[in-house]
C-alpha angles and dihedrals in degrees: 000000000000093000092059123085095213143331113259129193113208115198118189133127092218108096092202096052092046093052093046096047091045093049095048093045091048090053086055095054100262123135107228133199119181139209127192094204142027089242091057090045091059090056092049094049092049092063105025130056106222125193093215142000125218103200130185114218102211112054137145109268112004117018126229088255089055089052091053094047093051100040112025092089090052100047133041098203118133114248131208115192124217109211136175114253094256097045095099093142092051090051090052093045091046094054091044094055097046114289115137100211142342138220124202119227131272091046138168111252089221090061092052089053092050091050091048092050091048093054094043091052091053090047092050092049091051093048091053089078094106105134115054136168130199129165105329094333131099124187117197109186091180093062094031091236138129120201116204127169092338091311126116124219126186119222124203127225094266092053089045092056092050094046095046092055092046095048093053092047101043113187094015114130114229118201120217086252094057092046089049092054088049094057100024095248128125104182109104092202093057091050089053090053093052088050091050091049091051092050091057088057099043108029127073087211107025093186088058104038120199098181113021099049136178120232104202111240093004112062137245135328135188114220108194103138 
């Protein structure tokens, strides 16, 4: 996997376009998985963590827009829409509901690669936020440590995954289901225990959290800005 830049999911019901895009992306050092329908793509994203999705809007069965509406809150993968030239409304709706970019058909494969790299570069820069300080607390995800009031607390890989996602999405509420998908855990009680453990390492008063808060009926949010 080291030789590949990223893992891309290409979703299109046109066999020719799928093959063309896969071939060109492979030639540019991308690992590519393909799906011929939105329904099949749902199955793929449930078991594989992709770096980016190239998604056709008009497909037999569920459309690309349907896919975004039903899954954008569950996944955090950047999406580039493929639209027909006249589908202006679809492009606008796609961007409004969560797509990151669009490309009108017919398109130059080279332009698609440039757009993919542009989005991935932004994502990488965002995810590089791995050492943060607020008030008298310092979180170092590289060293798996939290420093608070002169004390040092170790965090495990599960705690690191949750913190990394929250730190790079400050103010975003994460449901227990979303957190469970991040750490491959579906027991809500176990997720609550992990959050409680994190609070003991971050909060001055864990029973009255200031930073890692609970939003009743919604989930958890990290307020650090």
